[in-house]
N, C-alpha and C positions, 0 to 999 in steps of 0.2 A: 500492502499499497505507500511505497515509498516515493514514486511515482510518479507525475502531476501528468493528469489529464484536458486535454480538452477539446471544445466541441465544436465544428463546424454545421450551422441549420440544427438551429432548437426551436423549430418549429413543436408541435405533437408526440412527434414518437424522439427528434433528437431531445428536445426538452425535458420528457421525462424520464427517458435514459442516463440525463445527468442528474436530476433529479434523484433517482434510482442510487446511483453508484456515493453520489453524496448522504445516502442515506444508509450506505456501507459502508462509512467510513475513508472514503478515498478523499482525495485532495483534487474539487476541480479548480482548475486555476485561470481555464481561461475559456469566452464561450463569441461564437462569432457570429451573426447570419445578417441578412442582403436588408434585413429587415428590422434595423438598429434597435428600436425599441424594444422589443420581443427581447433581446439579446441585455439589453441594461434591465428589464425587466429581471429580467431570472437569475440575470447576476447579479443584480440585490439580493435578490431570494436565496440562494446558496454558498454568497460569498466570494464568488468569482474572479473576474476580471472581464468585463467586456469591449472586449478590447475592436480599436478603431480598423486597423488589420488585420489578414492571412498570417503577412509573415509574421507579426506578434503571436499569431494564436502558437507558432510554433517554437517563437523564441518561449514561451510560456511555457509548454506545457513539453511531457515525452513522450506523450502516445494520445496521437489525436484521433479522434473519431468523426468520422463526414456524417449528414446525413441529410442530403440534397435533394431536386426535385427529378434530376433526370443527366442521361452522358453531355449534354451541352453544359450543363449545370459544374457535374464533377471536372469535366475538364478544364474549367474556367478556375476554379481550387485550385487545381495543381496546373496552374500557368505555365510556361515555359518563356516567360518572361512579364514583368510587370509585377503588381501585389501578386504573389504565391505564395501557399505553405512550402512551394518548396525551396525558399530561402531560407539558407541554415537551418539546413535539414538533416546533414550531420546524426545520424546515429537515431535518430528520431523515425518514430512508429508509427504507419497509419491506417484504421479501422477502416472503411467502405464500407456502410451501410445501404445506401440507397438499391434499389435496386436500377440493372444498367445493366445495355448491353453487354453482352462477356468479351467484345473486342476492348471495350474501355477501362474494362480494368484490368486490360492486361496494357493495354496502353499508360495505365498510370501508373502501374508496375515500372514499367520499364526509363518513366519520367523518374521515377522518386530511386531507383537504381543509379542513374546519372546522379542523383542529387546524395549518394551515400546514406539513403533512407531504407527503408521497408513497407511493406504495406500488406495488409492480410483481407480477403473479404469474407463481412459480416453479413450478408442473407438471411430478412427475416420475414420471418412466414405468423407474423402475428399483429396485432392492431393495439391501440394505444393503452387502455388498460393492462395490457401487457406489457409495455414497453414499462410502467412507472411499479409494477408489481414483481418487475425483474423476471418474470415468465414468457419471455419470447422461444420460438422455437429458432432457434439459430444459427446457420448451414454457414459455415468456413471452409474457406481457400487460400489456399499459397501456401511458402514454404513451412514443412510440417514441423522443423524444430519454431520457428517463429510463433506459428497457433500453442505450443504446447509449454513454450515461455508465460505466454497471455491467456491459458485456459484459466486458473482462479479469478483472473476479474472478469472474465468472458460469462462465466460461472453464476457469475453475481447478479448478470443478467436475461439469464438462459435459464429455465426450465427442461430444453432437451438441447441439447449442443450437440451437434456433429461438424467433422471434419472431409467435410467434400471429395479435393482433392487439388489440383496445382490452379491456379490462378486461371478465374474462365468459368471453372467446373461447377461452383459453387450459384453466377450466375445463369448457367445453362439449367439448374435445376430450381430455384426462383423462379424462372419465366415459364418453368412447366407446370410450378406449382399453382402459379397465378394463374396463365392458363386452364387446366381445366377449372380454378376454381371462379375462373367468372362465365365459365360455357354455361358450369354449371346453376351460376348465380341465372342468367337470360333462360334458362330452361324456365326453371319455379319461379318468375314472371309471367314464362307463357301459362304455367301449366296454374297459377293462381289466377291469372289474367283469365283465361280459358273456364275456368273453374267457375267465375262471377257471371260470365256473358252467357252461363249457364241457370244459372239461377240458384248454383249449389251453396248453402250457407260455408265459406271458408276460414272459422277453428275447427269447422268438420273435417274439412276435405286436409289440412297440412294435422291436423290428427291421426288423418287415412297414411298420411303421405311420409308421417313418424314412423309407423309401422309396418311400410314397406317395402318395396327396393327403391320408392322413392324419396327415400330420407336422403338427408345429406349433409354437413356439415353450416350450408350456406341454409339451408331449410331452420337450422337451430337458432341463424343471427342473424338473418334477414329474412323470414317468413312474416316474420306479424309486422316488423315497420313494411314490408310488403305492403297488404292488407288491409294498413290502418296510413300507410303513406308517412311515416315517422323517416324517415333518413334526416338522418342529422349525420350529420361524413363521420365515419371514422378508418374508412380508406372511400377515397371521392373518384367518383366518376372518373374524369378526368387520366388518374393514375390508370383505375381499369386498365383505359381506354389505348395509354401507354404500355401497359406490362402486357395488353391482350399482343400488341403492336410487336413488340419484343419476340412473344413466339409465335408469332402468325410468318415475319422475319423469317426466322429461326431454323423454320419448317422449311422456306420458301430456295434458304441456302443450301435445304438437306434436298435441294428435288419432292420435296413432298407438299403433298393437294390433302389443307388441312378444312375442309370445308365449315365444321362450327367455329372456326377456330377463327376462322375469317369473318362468319356470321356474326358471330357475338366481339370483332373488334368494330362491325361495321356498327353495328349499336351502339356501342358505345362511344365510335365516334360522332353518329346521330346525336347521341346525348351533350356533347360539347358543342356542336353546329345550333341545340337547340340552346343553349346558353344554361345549361346545368350538369355540366363536369362537375359543379361544386360540391352536389347533391353526395350522401355513401351510392357505393354502386346497388344497392337495393335499391334506385331512383329508377332502374333500369326496367322497373316494375312502370313507369311512368308511357314510357311506350309502347306496353303490352293491354295496358287495362284499359277496358270502354271509357268511354269522356272524360277523360286525362288527358295527356297531349300528344297523345299517338295520330 
């Protein structure tokens, strides 16, 4: 616990991971976010420095978690010039937790290696409550010795910690997790939407789904929300669109035709186009229930 921890990207996931590690006795020395007000608020809460630059985060911390939005944001914080986490990065470790394309994780590793730093993928397959409670499902990739070294730290964040393999492999698995999850979510929305159109009682229908082959994890997390239009955001439709896009592109790269993945991506892309990207992924039901946005 002597190593100082920094966070870049302190939204709902990154911020709650920082709070969790603070509760576990780690020193959170530095936080940074493109939305500086959020970083200042969190810094005041947990006794960290709200850093004005990325370079300052690297200077103030030994291990830096990055929890950013997408590929472009990840490359920006590891830019090869200007303000960047790579400034003075010798001996630092960057644990990158965003859902990104595998090639971006590999590119960030290349840049960090040139700066005499190390990287580790820490792909998360959970949501906000798990980040706060330290019960993330955490999939890691990169150098095995590096993973073993920081395993005690990662175990404070994860109820299920798994080492996948070389850099890029955890991102592949995470893409598949979210691809299947998003397809399940879209299918559930269609089933409930059709049930409503048929005049069925949706409470009854969800109970039947739960006891038959229609059961799924998303039925537990999203079914009631779809029924009652309660789409407070835990995992946004915009992120679902991005992640389904990653899975779809991986399939194209392999020469595979995955029609369900493509159709799900198109549904979430449509949500974004309709201005519904800020809703939870359960908001896909808005496209399938009669009288909503469909």
